[in-house]
N, C-alpha and C positions, 0 to 999 in steps of 0.2 A: 504494500500500500504506500509506503514511504517513497519508493522509486517512482510510482505512478504520479504521486503528488508533485514530485520534483520535476517531472517531464511537463506536467500541466502548468506549473508555475513558470518554468523556463519558456514555454510556448507563449504564455500570457505576457511575460516580460518582453519577449521578442516582438509581439504584436503591439504592445504599448509604446515601444521605442520606434515604431514605424517600420519595422522589418517586413519584408515581402519575400516570399520564397518563389524562386523561378526554376523551371525545369533546367536540367543540365544542358549546356550547349556543347557541340563538338568543338574541339580545339581549332582555333583560327577562324571560327564563324563570327560574323558580326551580329550584334543585337538588332532586332527589328527596328526600323525607323518609326519614331512616334508619329501619330496622325497629325495632320496640319491643324492649326487653330481655326482656319477658315478656308473653304474651297469655293472658287467662283468659276463660272463657265463663260466663254465668249467675252473676253475682257479687252478693254482698250484703256491704257494708262498713259498719262503724261506727267513727267517730273520736271519742275521748273526750279530755277535758282535766281532770285532777284528779278523775277518777271520774265526771264529768258528760258526757253526750253533746254533741258539737259538731254532728255531722251523721250521717245514716244514709242509705245509698243502695242501689238495686237497678238492675242494668243487664244487657243481653244480652251485652255484651262490654266488657272492660277491657284497656287496654294500659299497661304500666309503662314509663316513659321516664326512667330514672335519670339519664342524661346531661343531660337538660333539667330534671330535678328535678320531674317531673310524672307524674300518672296521668290517662289519658284514658278516659272511659267513653262508649260510644256506643249509640245506638238501632240495632238491626237490624230487629226486628219490633215490639217494645214500646218506648214512650218510656222514657228514663232517669227514674227516680223518686228524688227526694232530699228528705229532711226536714231542715230547718235548725232548730236549737234555740237558744233564748235565754231568759233569765229571764222576759221578758214573754210568752212563748208560742212556738209553733212554726209553721213555714211549710212546707207540703207542695207540692213543685214537680214538674212533668213537663216534659221537654225532649228535644231530639235529641242533645245532647252536653254532657258535663260535663268540665271540666279542673280537676284538684286540684293546687295547689302543695304539694309534699310537705314543704317546710320550714315555711311559714307556716300551712298547712292552709286557705288561702283557696280559695274555690270560684268557678269561672267557668262560667255556664250559657250555652249557645248554641243558638238555633233553636227556634221555636214554644213559648215558655215560658208555662206557665199555673201560677200559684202561688196557693194558698188558705190562709188562716189558719183556726184552730179556730173563730173567731167569724164566719166567712163572707166576710171581705174577699177580693177577688181582684185579682191583678196579671197583666197580659199584656204581653209584650214579646219582642224577638228576641235580646237580650243582657243579661245580668245578672251582677253580681259581688257575692259575699258575702264580707265581710272578717271573718275569725274573731276577730281581736283585739277589735274593736268590736261585732261581730255586727250590722253595718250592710249594707244593700243599696245598690248604686249602678248606674246605667246612663247612657249618653249617648244611647240610642236612644229612639224613640217608645214611650210606655207608655199603657195604659188601666188605671185603678184603679177598682174598683167596691166600694163600701162602703155596705151598706144600700140606700137608694134613690138614692145619689149616684154618678154616673159622671163621672170626671175623666180628661181626656186631656192629654198634653203631651209634650215632648221633654226628656230628661234628668231624672233622679230620684235622690233620696237618701231612704232610709226605714229605720226599725227593722224587725227581723225579723217582728214581729207586725202590721206595717202600721198601727200605731196613730198614728204620726207620719210623714207622707209629705210630701216637699217636691218639687214639680215645678218645672223651671227655665225652660222656653221654650214658647211657643205653647199656653198653658194654656186649656182650656175645661172647663166643668163643666155637668152637666145633672142635675136631680132627676127620678127616674122609674124607677130600677132597670134591669132587663134590657131593657125596651122602649126605653130611652134609648140603648142601645149604638150605634145607628145615627144618633144625633142630628147628626152632622157632615155628613150627606148634604145636598146643596143643596135649598133649598125650591123648590117649583114656581113658575113665573112668577106675579107678582102677590101672592104670599103673603109674609108677614114684612116688609112695607113699612110704614113709619110713615106714618100719614095725618093 
């Protein structure tokens, strides 16, 4: 009887201290993501600073996660569309997912990103971060930047919003020739491209 009372008291003490028992997880597995604080469908958002727009976006679904300080916008049928504004111009992007930091208003784009400026420059990558304070773009991922007839590829990038100044960091290659040059990294057939 004394052993039983001890187990009951220990359980009661655990519960009073706010303890919660969870089923055991496999090693290396991540805990399930908590549900969002708010879910919205078919959303259009505009963020401004001192009366000027920072960004504007459209998404099939949005989830507000106040505990994490973020809003997550996702593609269900249509890509998420976001326009990033800067004094030198604007950049219109489509992507699978956008995460907005609610305090800094920084924007993180994830998956199948295609971004175009008003002047026709284009950026393609899988991950991109826009820092609202500086209105700069950064990524550590592979990128393709097309501007006029010049196609540049590399890994890692920093650029202004209008893609007027772009800095690639690693494995940089460029080709003049526009859209036809987009496949320029394909291997040449045997015997071609050799110096004689």
